[in-house]
DRENZA-395217 format. One record per residue (C-alpha): x, z, y; residue in three letters; chain. Coordinates in pm, 1 decimal, padded with zeros to 6 digits. Layout:
N
X	Z	Y	Ala	A
...
! end
This chain:
308
-00383.9	00574.0	-00766.4	Met	A
-00476.4	00257.6	-00569.0	Asp	A
-00304.6	00280.9	-00228.7	Cys	A
-00337.4	00055.9	00074.8	Ala	A
00036.2	00076.4	00152.0	Val	A
00209.6	-00244.1	-00016.1	Pro	A
00545.7	-00065.6	-00057.5	Glu	A
00617.7	00126.2	-00371.7	Gly	A
00576.9	00088.4	-00742.5	Asp	A
00210.2	00174.6	-00845.1	Ser	A
00283.3	00145.0	-01218.4	Leu	A
00546.6	00421.1	-01208.8	Arg	A
00538.8	00623.0	-00910.6	Glu	A
00195.8	00787.3	-00939.9	Pro	A
00291.8	00927.1	-01271.6	Tyr	A
00620.5	01073.9	-01119.5	Thr	A
00421.4	01236.2	-00844.8	Ala	A
00161.8	01379.8	-01072.0	Gly	A
00446.2	01516.4	-01312.6	His	A
00604.6	01688.7	-01027.0	His	A
00264.4	01832.6	-00924.4	Ile	A
00247.2	01981.8	-01269.8	Leu	A
00601.9	02128.2	-01270.6	Leu	A
00521.1	02291.3	-00922.1	Ala	A
00219.3	02436.1	-01064.9	His	A
00404.9	02585.3	-01361.2	Ala	A
00652.0	02741.8	-01114.7	Glu	A
00390.3	02882.0	-00883.7	Ala	A
00205.8	03031.6	-01175.7	Val	A
00508.3	03195.4	-01315.4	Gln	A
00603.0	03345.3	-00966.5	Leu	A
00252.8	03458.9	-00907.3	Phe	A
00243.5	03636.3	-01230.3	Lys	A
00588.6	03792.5	-01189.6	Ala	A
00572.1	03891.5	-00826.8	Arg	A
00220.6	03921.5	-00735.8	Tyr	A
00017.9	04003.3	-01029.2	Asn	A
00220.4	04288.2	-01189.0	Met	A
-00104.0	04463.0	-01288.7	His	A
-00244.4	04136.2	-01453.5	Gly	A
-00602.3	04200.6	-01278.8	Asp	A
-00581.6	03855.5	-01087.7	Ser	A
-00633.2	03508.6	-01220.9	Lys	A
-00477.3	03184.6	-01115.0	Ile	A
-00571.7	02820.1	-01217.2	Gly	A
-00604.9	02460.5	-01107.1	Met	A
-00918.0	02236.9	-01003.0	Ala	A
-00937.2	01901.7	-01128.2	Phe	A
-01092.7	01593.0	-00973.5	Asp	A
-01312.2	01446.6	-01260.8	Val	A
-01563.4	01154.8	-01332.4	Met	A
-01797.7	01121.7	-01612.5	Gly	A
-01799.5	00804.6	-01839.7	Tyr	A
-02035.9	00645.4	-02061.4	Glu	A
-01952.4	00331.3	-02280.2	Pro	A
-02052.4	-00002.6	-02127.3	Tyr	A
-02199.8	-00106.6	-02439.3	Gln	A
-02301.3	00057.2	-02767.8	Asp	A
-01967.6	-00040.3	-02947.2	Ser	A
-01677.2	00111.3	-03115.2	Phe	A
-01429.8	-00051.1	-02876.3	Leu	A
-01630.9	00093.0	-02570.5	Asp	A
-01656.5	00429.6	-02731.0	Asp	A
-01273.3	00419.3	-02735.3	Gln	A
-01235.1	00298.8	-02378.2	Ala	A
-01464.9	00608.8	-02277.3	Arg	A
-01230.9	00826.2	-02448.9	Glu	A
-00913.4	00659.8	-02287.0	Arg	A
-01083.9	00678.7	-01934.1	Ser	A
-01156.0	01058.4	-01989.7	Ile	A
-00800.2	01096.5	-02081.4	Asp	A
-00640.5	00913.8	-01794.6	Tyr	A
-00886.7	01082.9	-01560.7	Asn	A
-00928.6	01439.9	-01651.4	Met	A
-00659.8	01479.2	-01931.5	Gly	A
-00379.4	01347.7	-01734.8	Trp	A
-00359.0	01696.7	-01551.9	Phe	A
-00564.4	01897.4	-01787.1	Leu	A
-00397.3	01838.6	-02119.1	Glu	A
-00049.1	01946.5	-01990.4	Pro	A
-00169.9	02279.0	-01859.1	Val	A
-00341.7	02356.3	-02191.6	Val	A
-00112.6	02211.0	-02446.8	Arg	A
00198.9	02129.6	-02274.4	Gly	A
00207.6	01746.8	-02284.3	Asp	A
00011.2	01448.2	-02169.9	Tyr	A
-00267.8	01305.1	-02394.0	Pro	A
-00154.1	01102.1	-02665.9	Phe	A
-00328.3	00784.0	-02537.9	Ser	A
-00120.3	00793.5	-02219.4	Met	A
00213.7	00865.1	-02424.6	Arg	A
00142.5	00564.2	-02638.6	Ser	A
00044.3	00319.6	-02366.5	Leu	A
00247.1	00397.4	-02079.3	Ile	A
00577.1	00431.9	-02257.8	Gly	A
00873.7	00526.5	-02060.9	Asp	A
00690.5	00509.1	-01719.1	Arg	A
00555.5	00846.0	-01806.9	Leu	A
00803.0	01115.1	-01767.3	Pro	A
00897.6	01369.0	-02034.6	Met	A
00870.8	01739.3	-02021.0	Phe	A
01148.3	01948.3	-02131.8	Thr	A
01079.2	02218.6	-02392.4	Lys	A
01117.2	02485.8	-02137.7	Glu	A
00878.1	02298.7	-01905.7	Glu	A
00613.1	02265.9	-02179.1	Gln	A
00628.0	02647.2	-02249.4	Glu	A
00582.2	02708.8	-01901.1	Lys	A
00292.7	02464.4	-01860.7	Leu	A
00113.8	02551.4	-02178.4	Ala	A
-00177.3	02792.9	-02090.0	Ser	A
-00076.2	02827.6	-01730.1	Ser	A
-00436.3	02846.6	-01621.1	Cys	A
-00643.0	03147.7	-01657.4	Asp	A
-00944.7	02956.1	-01480.3	Ile	A
-01023.7	02617.0	-01424.2	Met	A
-01209.3	02394.8	-01156.5	Gly	A
-01388.9	02069.8	-01197.5	Leu	A
-01468.8	01875.4	-00878.8	Asn	A
-01767.4	01643.3	-01006.7	Tyr	A
-01970.0	01411.3	-00807.3	Tyr	A
-02060.4	01119.6	-01035.0	Thr	A
-01990.0	00891.6	-01319.7	Ser	A
-01916.1	00530.2	-01451.5	Arg	A
-01919.9	00307.7	-01731.8	Phe	A
-01619.8	00240.4	-01922.7	Ser	A
-01551.8	-00124.1	-02081.9	Lys	A
-01279.3	-00206.7	-02327.8	His	A
-01011.7	-00433.1	-02186.4	Val	A
-00826.0	-00671.4	-02455.5	Asp	A
-00451.4	-00605.0	-02463.9	Met	A
-00383.2	-00965.8	-02472.2	Ser	A
-00038.7	-01134.4	-02393.2	Pro	A
-00165.6	-01253.4	-02035.8	Asp	A
-00295.2	-00905.8	-01931.5	Phe	A
-00039.7	-00760.3	-01699.7	Thr	A
-00105.7	-00410.5	-01549.0	Pro	A
-00066.2	-00400.1	-01179.8	Thr	A
-00179.0	-00038.0	-01109.7	Leu	A
-00139.3	00274.8	-01314.5	Asn	A
-00541.1	00258.2	-01355.6	Thr	A
-00490.5	-00050.4	-01566.4	Asp	A
-00282.7	00147.2	-01823.5	Asp	A
-00595.2	00268.6	-01990.1	Ala	A
-00705.1	-00074.6	-02099.3	Tyr	A
-01047.0	00017.7	-01989.4	Ala	A
-01245.3	-00103.1	-01695.7	Ser	A
-01404.6	00210.8	-01554.3	Ser	A
-01498.1	00107.3	-01202.0	Glu	A
-01863.8	-00029.8	-01263.6	Thr	A
-02176.1	00184.5	-01207.7	Ala	A
-02382.3	-00087.2	-01374.0	Thr	A
-02413.8	-00106.1	-01739.9	Gly	A
-02439.7	-00408.5	-01990.7	Ser	A
-02815.4	-00403.0	-01936.9	Asp	A
-02805.8	-00441.3	-01579.1	Gly	A
-02916.5	-00087.9	-01491.7	Asn	A
-02704.8	00148.9	-01278.5	Asp	A
-02576.5	00487.1	-01441.5	Ile	A
-02808.3	00658.7	-01214.9	Gly	A
-02979.8	00658.9	-00872.4	Pro	A
-02754.3	00577.5	-00561.8	Ile	A
-02726.0	00824.6	-00322.9	Thr	A
-02658.6	00800.6	00050.0	Gly	A
-02285.8	00786.3	-00038.7	Thr	A
-02184.8	00434.7	-00159.6	Tyr	A
-01971.2	00566.8	-00456.2	Trp	A
-02187.1	00859.7	-00571.4	Ile	A
-02448.8	00779.7	-00835.0	Tyr	A
-02662.6	01071.7	-00942.5	Met	A
-02576.3	01130.9	-01307.2	Tyr	A
-02614.3	01503.8	-01388.6	Pro	A
-02555.3	01438.8	-01768.2	Lys	A
-02196.3	01331.1	-01676.5	Gly	A
-02130.5	01687.3	-01576.4	Leu	A
-02273.6	01843.5	-01881.9	Thr	A
-02070.1	01632.9	-02105.8	Asp	A
-01740.1	01724.0	-01915.6	Leu	A
-01824.5	02095.6	-01953.1	Leu	A
-01883.1	02046.0	-02341.3	Leu	A
-01557.9	01848.1	-02352.0	Ile	A
-01385.5	02154.5	-02198.0	Met	A
-01551.9	02356.1	-02454.3	Lys	A
-01496.9	02155.0	-02756.4	Glu	A
-01150.7	02021.0	-02686.5	Lys	A
-00979.0	02236.9	-02454.9	Tyr	A
-01048.3	02582.1	-02597.9	Gly	A
-01372.2	02666.6	-02372.5	Asn	A
-01159.1	02812.7	-02079.0	Pro	A
-01361.1	02978.2	-01787.4	Pro	A
-01474.0	02701.2	-01552.1	Val	A
-01595.6	02695.2	-01207.0	Phe	A
-01762.0	02379.5	-01062.4	Ile	A
-01557.6	02389.3	-00741.3	Thr	A
-01707.4	02079.0	-00573.2	Glu	A
-02048.3	01922.5	-00626.9	Asn	A
-02253.5	01735.8	-00389.3	Gly	A
-02340.8	01423.6	-00190.1	Ile	A
-02323.3	01304.9	00167.8	Ala	A
-02591.4	01194.3	00397.7	Asp	A
-02482.9	00875.0	00585.4	Val	A
-02541.7	00768.7	00958.2	Glu	A
-02780.8	00505.6	00965.6	Gly	A
-02960.3	00560.1	00614.1	Asp	A
-03322.4	00448.9	00696.3	Glu	A
-03476.2	00638.5	00386.3	Ser	A
-03355.0	00966.4	00567.5	Met	A
-03435.2	00933.2	00942.2	Pro	A
-03459.6	01309.2	00979.1	Asp	A
-03097.3	01468.7	00922.7	Pro	A
-03256.5	01813.6	00831.6	Leu	A
-03501.8	01648.5	00571.1	Asp	A
-03201.2	01597.0	00317.2	Asp	A
-03439.5	01549.7	00009.7	Trp	A
-03167.5	01344.3	-00167.2	Lys	A
-02919.7	01632.5	-00165.2	Arg	A
-03178.2	01878.3	-00262.5	Leu	A
-03277.4	01670.3	-00579.1	Asp	A
-02909.8	01623.7	-00658.4	Tyr	A
-02829.2	01980.9	-00646.4	Leu	A
-03135.5	02091.1	-00842.8	Gln	A
-03039.0	01851.3	-01111.4	Arg	A
-02681.3	01934.0	-01129.4	His	A
-02714.1	02306.3	-01133.8	Ile	A
-02960.6	02239.4	-01429.5	Ser	A
-02699.3	02021.1	-01586.2	Ala	A
-02473.5	02337.6	-01552.4	Val	A
-02724.1	02552.3	-01718.7	Lys	A
-02755.5	02306.8	-02010.3	Asp	A
-02391.2	02341.5	-02090.5	Ala	A
-02381.1	02711.9	-02078.9	Ile	A
-02690.1	02702.3	-02329.6	Asp	A
-02458.0	02505.9	-02552.5	Gln	A
-02189.4	02760.5	-02526.9	Gly	A
-01967.0	02628.0	-02223.5	Ala	A
-01798.6	02904.7	-02038.6	Asp	A
-01907.5	02833.4	-01681.4	Val	A
-01854.8	03106.4	-01425.2	Arg	A
-01977.2	02961.2	-01099.9	Gly	A
-02117.4	02640.5	-00904.5	His	A
-01982.4	02550.1	-00576.7	Phe	A
-02169.2	02310.4	-00344.1	Thr	A
-01956.9	02071.1	-00140.6	Trp	A
-02009.1	02178.7	00132.8	Gly	A
-02121.8	02433.3	00373.7	Leu	A
-02107.5	02211.5	00681.4	Ile	A
-02076.7	01857.8	00780.7	Asp	A
-01695.2	01795.4	00782.9	Asn	A
-01436.5	01514.1	00857.8	Phe	A
-01407.9	01267.6	00557.0	Glu	A
-01097.3	01095.5	00473.8	Trp	A
-01203.7	00747.4	00540.0	Ser	A
-01540.4	00774.0	00687.5	Leu	A
-01487.2	01035.5	00967.2	Gly	A
-01812.4	01226.5	01096.0	Tyr	A
-02044.6	00943.0	00953.1	Ser	A
-02058.4	01082.0	00603.6	Ser	A
-02212.3	01439.1	00602.9	Arg	A
-02179.9	01642.1	00314.1	Phe	A
-02282.6	01982.9	00450.1	Gly	A
-02601.1	02187.0	00369.7	Leu	A
-02589.6	02252.8	00747.7	Val	A
-02616.0	01993.1	01000.8	Tyr	A
-02386.6	01979.2	01301.9	Ile	A
-02589.5	01823.2	01603.8	Asp	A
-02333.3	01646.8	01807.5	Lys	A
-02621.6	01564.5	02051.4	Asn	A
-02681.2	01914.5	02108.1	Asp	A
-02367.9	02093.5	02191.2	Gly	A
-02252.8	02085.6	01807.5	Asn	A
-02530.6	02355.4	01722.0	Lys	A
-02558.3	02433.5	01340.6	Arg	A
-02897.4	02348.3	01199.4	Lys	A
-03015.2	02433.9	00861.0	Leu	A
-03101.2	02141.5	00631.8	Lys	A
-03380.4	02150.0	00400.1	Lys	A
-03127.5	02188.9	00109.5	Ser	A
-02972.1	02496.6	00287.5	Ala	A
-03322.9	02664.0	00308.6	Lys	A
-03380.3	02609.3	-00065.0	Trp	A
-03024.0	02728.7	-00161.6	Phe	A
-03092.0	03034.4	00019.5	Ser	A
-03408.5	03113.1	-00147.8	Lys	A
-03256.4	03004.7	-00477.8	Phe	A
-02974.9	03264.6	-00450.8	Asn	A
-03198.4	03539.3	-00324.2	Ser	A
-03443.1	03552.2	-00634.8	Val	A
-03292.4	03776.2	-00904.2	Pro	A
-03198.6	03573.3	-01210.3	Lys	A
-03127.6	03683.0	-01568.2	Pro	A
-02778.6	03657.9	-01662.8	Leu	A
-02659.6	03324.5	-01806.4	Leu	A
-02450.4	03442.1	-02106.3	Lys	A
-02182.4	03246.3	-02249.3	Thr	A
-02018.5	03246.9	-02602.2	Thr	A
-01685.1	03348.8	-02454.5	Asn	A
-01641.3	03726.3	-02407.7	Asn	A
-02003.2	03752.7	-02281.5	Asn	A
-01903.4	03639.4	-01947.1	Ala	A
-02177.6	03571.0	-01709.8	Thr	A
-02269.8	03328.0	-01430.9	Met	A
-02533.9	03466.3	-01203.6	Thr	A
-02571.1	03226.4	-00901.4	Ala	A
-02446.5	02918.8	-00713.1	Ala	A
-02221.4	02936.4	-00408.9	Ser	A
-02106.9	02668.4	-00139.2	Val	A
-01746.8	02540.8	-00071.1	Ser	A
-01628.0	02591.4	00279.6	Val	A
! end
């Protein structure tokens, strides 16, 4: 967690904060099941912000760096709610800066999610970093000994086409890969894609008409297809939610970065206007489709949705 505030300990405090988020989750789940779900007919879970990774080079070291990057990105919060503890790579590399769970806490955490969500937008390359004597971690993201911020591979090619958003490269395979990791490594839990989309950016000359959002349409079609690829291979995916329904206020970019299927025209009384992607989405969900069967209790996914 790279923070602009200079105070604090970026090598220790992110793990402390994350640890207490997990403990709070476990307590909330226990309370929910004891007081608000007596009949057992409701589900509770957690959504994880995730990123896909590919090895920077075709090498054993970068393959291992990719595994560590996934552990530190997805496994940090996912593994405790499945198995009751952090990934082994985190325990071995972070040492005493990573808090310990008591046995009681582990028992509460393990299997504390009936359903899980993945917020997926993009992927990066992961490159091994030598644990040399002169390497000193300064942020918790250094602990994986893997450089995972580059979108450009060793051959000079980007991991995928850049979208209107500076940090989102279109890489649908990354979503398929993560869903198969959920299946093969984490017991194939019921998964929803809880966020997936791109933003249009003010001043993007390739998209002069804000309603003609062809980049978003291409992105969504490819990623929904990637979800189906994972389902065809047995991943238990229950739904896909596009981010988002309308243009919203972004953390650092304000109203200049527009994620919505629906355009808010600030020059026309903030009227809501359907973008091309919204019209396609409406038609896509109105056409009857065969149920997409999974291998887990014959669960089904029938359509995609939007996040509000």
